[in-house]
C-alpha positions in Angstrom: 12.1 -31.1 -47.6 8.8 -32.8 -45.2 10.1 -36.6 -44.1 7.6 -38.8 -45.0 9.3 -41.8 -43.6 12.4 -42.5 -41.4 13.0 -46.8 -41.5 15.3 -49.3 -41.5 15.3 -49.7 -44.6 14.8 -46.4 -46.1 13.6 -42.8 -46.0 11.5 -40.9 -47.7 10.9 -36.7 -48.1 9.1 -34.6 -50.3 10.3 -31.2 -51.9 8.6 -28.6 -52.7 7.4 -29.8 -56.1 6.0 -31.9 -54.5 8.4 -34.7 -55.7 9.5 -37.8 -53.5 12.9 -38.1 -53.0 13.6 -42.0 -51.4 17.1 -42.9 -49.6 18.0 -46.8 -49.5 20.4 -47.9 -46.2 20.1 -50.9 -44.2 20.7 -54.6 -45.7 20.9 -55.3 -48.9 20.6 -51.5 -50.2 22.2 -51.0 -53.3 20.4 -54.4 -54.7 17.1 -52.9 -53.0 17.4 -49.5 -54.9 18.4 -50.9 -58.5 15.8 -53.5 -58.1 12.9 -50.4 -57.3 14.3 -48.7 -60.2 14.0 -51.1 -62.6 10.9 -52.0 -61.5 9.0 -48.4 -61.8 10.9 -48.3 -65.3 9.3 -51.7 -66.3 6.1 -50.6 -65.4 6.2 -47.2 -67.1 7.7 -49.0 -70.9 4.0 -51.3 -69.7 2.1 -48.4 -69.1 0.8 -48.9 -66.2 -0.3 -45.8 -65.1 -1.0 -46.2 -61.2 2.4 -46.4 -60.0 5.7 -43.8 -58.9 7.6 -42.3 -61.8 11.2 -42.0 -61.8 12.9 -38.2 -62.1 16.2 -38.6 -60.7 18.6 -41.6 -60.8 21.8 -41.2 -58.1 23.1 -44.2 -57.7 26.6 -43.6 -55.6 24.4 -42.5 -53.2 21.5 -44.7 -53.4 18.5 -42.6 -53.9 15.9 -41.9 -56.9 13.1 -38.6 -57.1 10.2 -39.8 -58.2 6.4 -38.3 -59.5 4.4 -38.1 -56.1 1.4 -40.6 -55.9 -0.1 -38.9 -53.6 -1.4 -39.7 -49.6 -2.2 -43.0 -47.4 -5.3 -44.7 -48.9 -6.6 -45.0 -45.0 -9.6 -46.6 -45.1 -9.1 -49.1 -47.5 -9.9 -52.9 -47.3 -7.8 -55.4 -47.8 -10.0 -57.5 -50.1 -9.7 -53.7 -52.2 -6.3 -54.5 -51.7 -6.1 -57.6 -53.3 -7.4 -56.8 -56.2 -5.3 -53.7 -56.8 -2.4 -55.8 -56.4 -4.0 -58.8 -58.3 -4.7 -56.3 -61.6 -1.1 -55.0 -60.8 0.3 -58.3 -61.5 -2.2 -59.4 -63.8 -2.1 -56.7 -66.7 1.5 -55.1 -66.3 3.5 -58.6 -65.0 5.2 -57.7 -61.1 4.1 -58.8 -58.6 4.3 -56.5 -55.3 6.4 -58.3 -52.4 3.5 -56.5 -49.5 0.9 -56.6 -51.4 -1.3 -55.1 -47.8 -3.1 -51.9 -47.9 -0.3 -49.8 -46.6 0.8 -49.5 -49.9 -1.9 -47.8 -51.6 -2.3 -44.3 -51.7 -4.8 -41.9 -53.2 -4.3 -38.7 -55.9 -7.0 -36.9 -54.8 -5.7 -34.4 -58.0 -5.7 -37.5 -60.5 -8.4 -39.2 -58.9 -7.6 -43.0 -58.3 -5.8 -45.0 -56.3 -2.2 -45.6 -56.8 1.0 -48.4 -55.8 4.5 -47.8 -53.5 7.2 -49.2 -52.7 8.2 -51.5 -55.0 12.0 -52.2 -53.6 11.4 -55.9 -53.6 9.0 -56.6 -56.4 9.5 -59.3 -58.9 9.1 -59.2 -62.2 7.1 -61.7 -64.4 8.5 -63.0 -67.3 6.6 -62.0 -70.5 4.8 -59.4 -68.4 1.8 -62.1 -68.0 1.2 -63.6 -64.4 2.4 -67.3 -62.9 -0.4 -67.1 -60.3 -4.5 -66.4 -61.0 -5.9 -67.9 -57.9 -6.9 -64.7 -56.8 -9.2 -63.8 -59.3 -12.3 -65.4 -57.4 -11.4 -62.4 -54.9 -10.7 -59.9 -57.3 -14.2 -60.9 -58.9 -16.4 -59.1 -56.5 -14.4 -55.5 -56.4 -16.1 -53.4 -58.9 -14.4 -50.5 -60.4 -16.1 -47.6 -61.8 -13.9 -44.9 -63.5 -15.0 -41.3 -65.5 -14.3 -38.2 -67.3 -15.8 -35.3 -68.1 -15.5 -32.2 -69.6 -17.9 -29.2 -71.0 -17.2 -26.4 -73.5 -19.0 -23.4 -74.9 -21.2 -22.9 -77.5 -19.7 -21.0 -80.4 -22.8 -18.8 -80.8 -23.5 -18.7 -77.2 -22.0 -15.7 -74.6 -21.7 -18.3 -71.4 -21.8 -21.7 -70.8 -25.6 -23.3 -69.3 -23.9 -26.5 -68.9 -22.9 -27.9 -65.5 -22.1 -31.4 -64.4 -21.2 -33.1 -61.5 -19.2 -36.4 -59.7 -20.2 -37.0 -56.7 -18.8 -39.7 -55.0 -21.1 -41.2 -51.8 -20.4 -43.5 -48.8 -22.0 -44.0 -45.5 -20.3 -40.5 -43.6 -21.8 -38.4 -47.1 -20.4 -37.2 -50.1 -17.4 -35.6 -51.5 -17.3 -33.9 -55.2 -15.1 -34.9 -57.1 -12.4 -34.3 -59.9 -13.6 -34.1 -64.0 -11.7 -37.6 -63.9 -11.2 -40.3 -61.9 -12.2 -44.1 -59.8 -13.8 -45.1 -57.3 -14.2 -49.1 -55.9 -18.1 -49.6 -55.0 -19.3 -50.8 -51.8 -19.6 -49.4 -49.9 -18.6 -45.6 -51.7 -21.3 -45.0 -54.9 -20.6 -43.0 -57.2 -23.3 -40.1 -58.9 -23.0 -38.3 -62.3 -25.3 -35.9 -63.5 -25.7 -33.3 -66.5 -27.8 -30.3 -66.7 -28.7 -28.2 -68.9 -29.6 -24.4 -68.8 -33.1 -22.6 -70.1 -32.9 -18.8 -70.5 -32.7 -14.9 -71.8 -29.5 -13.3 -69.9 -27.6 -15.2 -67.4 -30.9 -17.4 -66.6 -29.7 -20.4 -68.4 -26.7 -20.6 -66.6 -27.7 -20.1 -63.5 -30.4 -22.7 -63.5 -28.4 -25.0 -64.2 -25.6 -24.2 -61.4 -28.4 -24.3 -59.2 -29.9 -27.4 -60.2 -26.4 -29.4 -59.8 -25.3 -27.7 -56.0 -28.9 -29.4 -55.0 -27.8 -32.6 -56.1 -24.2 -32.0 -55.0 -26.0 -31.2 -51.5 -29.2 -33.6 -51.4 -27.3 -36.4 -52.9 -26.4 -38.3 -49.8 -29.2 -38.7 -48.7 -30.3 -41.1 -51.4 -27.4 -43.6 -50.1 -29.7 -46.0 -47.7 -32.3 -47.2 -50.3 -29.6 -47.8 -52.8 -30.4 -51.4 -52.9 -34.6 -50.8 -52.9 -35.4 -49.9 -56.5 -38.6 -48.5 -55.0 -37.8 -46.2 -52.8 -34.8 -45.0 -54.1 -37.6 -44.3 -57.5 -39.4 -42.1 -55.3 -36.8 -40.4 -53.3 -35.2 -39.5 -56.9 -38.1 -38.2 -57.8 -39.2 -35.8 -55.2 -35.3 -34.9 -55.0 -35.9 -33.3 -58.9 -39.6 -32.0 -58.1 -37.7 -30.0 -54.9 -35.1 -28.8 -56.9 -38.0 -27.8 -60.1 -39.9 -26.1 -57.0 -36.6 -24.5 -55.8 -35.9 -23.0 -59.6 -39.5 -21.5 -59.7 -39.1 -19.4 -56.2 -35.8 -18.5 -57.6 -37.7 -17.2 -61.2 -40.2 -15.8 -59.4 -38.3 -13.3 -57.3 -36.8 -11.3 -60.4 -39.5 -11.8 -63.4 -38.2 -9.6 -65.9 -34.6 -11.0 -65.3 -35.4 -14.4 -65.0 -39.0 -15.2 -66.2 -39.0 -18.6 -68.1 -35.6 -20.1 -66.3 -35.5 -23.1 -66.0 -32.9 -26.8 -66.6 -32.6 -30.6 -68.2 -31.5 -32.8 -66.0 -29.8 -36.2 -66.2 -28.4 -37.9 -63.3 -27.2 -41.9 -62.6 -26.7 -43.0 -59.6 -24.0 -46.3 -59.5 -23.9 -49.1 -57.0 -22.7 -52.3 -56.5 -24.6 -54.1 -59.3 -27.0 -51.5 -60.7 -27.9 -48.2 -61.8 -30.5 -45.6 -60.8 -31.6 -43.1 -62.8 -33.2 -39.5 -62.8 -34.2 -37.8 -66.1 -36.5 -34.3 -67.5 -35.5 -32.3 -70.6 -33.2 -33.7 -73.4 -29.9 -34.4 -72.1 -29.6 -38.4 -73.1 -28.4 -41.0 -70.8 -26.6 -43.3 -73.3 -26.2 -47.5 -71.8 -23.8 -49.9 -73.5 -23.0 -53.5 -71.6 -21.7 -55.4 -74.3 -22.0 -59.1 -72.6 -25.9 -58.7 -72.4 -25.5 -58.4 -76.6 -27.2 -55.5 -77.0 -26.0 -52.4 -78.9 -25.3 -48.5 -76.7 -29.1 -47.5 -76.2 -30.8 -44.1 -74.5 -31.8 -45.6 -71.3 -33.9 -42.2 -71.6 -36.8 -39.8 -73.2 -36.0 -36.8 -74.3 -39.7 -34.7 -73.6 -40.6 -33.2 -77.0 -43.9 -34.7 -78.3 -41.0 -35.2 -82.2 -38.8 -38.0 -80.1 -42.1 -40.2 -79.6 -42.5 -40.0 -83.6 -39.4 -40.6 -84.5 -38.7 -43.8 -81.5 -42.4 -44.5 -83.5 -40.8 -45.2 -86.8 -43.1 -41.5 -87.9 -40.4 -40.2 -89.2 -36.4 -40.6 -89.5 -33.5 -39.5 -87.6 -33.0 -36.3 -89.8 -36.7 -35.2 -89.9 -36.1 -35.7 -86.0 -32.8 -33.3 -86.4 -34.7 -30.7 -88.0 -38.2 -30.8 -86.7 -39.4 -27.5 -85.9 -40.3 -28.3 -82.4 -37.3 -30.4 -81.1 -36.4 -28.0 -79.0 -40.0 -27.7 -77.2 -40.0 -29.5 -74.2 -43.6 -30.5 -72.5 -41.7 -31.6 -69.5 -38.4 -29.5 -67.2 -37.6 -27.9 -64.2 -37.9 -24.5 -63.8 -39.7 -23.0 -66.6 -42.8 -22.1 -64.6 -44.0 -25.1 -65.0 -46.1 -26.2 -62.2 -45.8 -29.9 -62.1 -42.9 -32.1 -63.5 -43.3 -35.8 -64.4 -39.4 -36.6 -64.4 -38.4 -40.2 -66.0 -36.9 -42.7 -63.2 -36.0 -46.3 -63.1 -33.4 -48.7 -62.3 -31.1 -50.9 -64.7 -29.4 -53.8 -63.6 -25.9 -53.7 -64.4 -24.5 -56.7 -66.3 -20.7 -55.7 -66.6 -18.4 -54.8 -68.2 -20.7 -51.1 -68.3 -20.7 -48.3 -69.9 -22.6 -44.7 -69.8 -22.6 -41.4 -71.6 -24.6 -38.6 -70.1 -24.3 -35.9 -72.6 -26.2 -32.4 -73.1 -28.1 -31.6 -76.2 -24.6 -30.1 -77.4 -23.8 -33.7 -78.4 -27.0 -35.0 -79.3 -26.8 -32.2 -82.2 -23.6 -33.0 -83.2 -23.4 -37.2 -83.6 -25.8 -38.7 -85.2 -26.6 -42.0 -83.3 -24.9 -44.6 -85.1 -21.6 -42.4 -84.4 -22.7 -42.2 -80.8 -23.1 -46.3 -80.8 -19.9 -46.9 -82.7 -18.1 -44.6 -80.0 -19.5 -46.6 -77.3 -18.4 -50.1 -78.5 -15.1 -48.1 -78.7 -12.0 -50.3 -76.1 -11.0 -46.6 -75.9 -10.1 -45.2 -71.8 -12.6 -43.3 -70.7 -10.8 -39.6 -71.1 -10.3 -40.5 -74.6 -13.2 -41.8 -75.1 -14.0 -38.4 -74.0 -11.8 -36.0 -76.2 -13.1 -37.7 -78.6 -16.6 -37.6 -78.8 -16.4 -33.4 -77.1 -14.0 -32.6 -80.5 -16.0 -34.2 -82.9 -19.6 -33.4 -82.2 -18.1 -29.8 -81.1 -16.5 -29.9 -85.1 -19.6 -30.9 -86.5 -22.0 -28.4 -84.8 -20.5 -26.4 -81.7 -23.2 -23.8 -81.7 -24.4 -25.4 -78.4 -22.6 -26.1 -74.9 -21.4 -29.5 -75.1 -21.3 -31.5 -72.2 -20.6 -35.2 -71.4 -19.3 -37.8 -68.8 -17.9 -41.4 -69.5 -18.1 -43.7 -67.1 -17.4 -47.5 -66.9 -18.5 -50.0 -64.4 -16.2 -53.1 -64.2 -15.0 -55.9 -62.1 -11.1 -55.7 -61.2 -10.0 -58.5 -63.7 -10.8 -61.5 -62.1 
């Protein structure tokens, strides 16, 4: 086993299965052992997902085995740590005795922050906080959580969709897992969905190239995130350069890659706002309950039938069955000479929820179903799974890809 800690009050080791072994020693070791076991079991009963779970108890030796909560979250600020410990007290009724950054970890597999070391923590009566004096500190700490998934269409030989979750910081970018969370400021979050088009393997190649381009260059947007006009220009340039790159690749093999193209729906989330860029018929939906608005698409399908539907000239049924619905007048690549991507900025009223999706989702679900889903109280992972399953079972011919993201303060 690998030693993680050897202190006066405890010794901690990590076994080859990734489990954590903790031995108690020193003053009141028996009481501290019993208290940490009780606290962790109480938190598990109350549904807290970001603390260790007890796997084995050995009271005779004053040691227990728990799940691994990751590595120390080096660099996390005191303000962010305060917000996490406040949430623990506010939502799960446990006050940590040492609410400092050293007791915050980050698990890259879970894509989230966790809290550890509860040997002197206090369980509050009825699971409610006795103090709310830290609420103002938390109200300025914003958290973004997301969940993404993609499923190959029933009639497709390959999945032509790709998605991206990218954490942006002053030091660069980090590719993120399909489920995760970050605390915004200084970190930002980029989410994107691309649906490829073209025969043979051209569609899969197109969407993969688009997402790779975004992953490589999105960090260049960080410095302008608070300047809406400059951000719009840089997003436009980012999409136009990816468009030119697709056409250049297709031109090298006109037999296999002629007409290769892709959609793109991208959201860049920074404190207080979200910038977006869009082209094609994937979609971006936004829900802001506090703004008293229904969830709505902030992107436009780039086909002429969409205009008729939104102008009230045709019904949603007529739009969904329109013979030219899949004929896009603007798309990346596709031998188009020039493009005009839709770009914009949405000031966020928190809490806010985003849904980015390919047309596999909108083929399977009517607008009222998407609106209803976004209004639900489900967490991002649960909502992702529900939307994916319902859309796929309803249609499923096309590839089905989506990202659900929630933006909120840490219970100020």
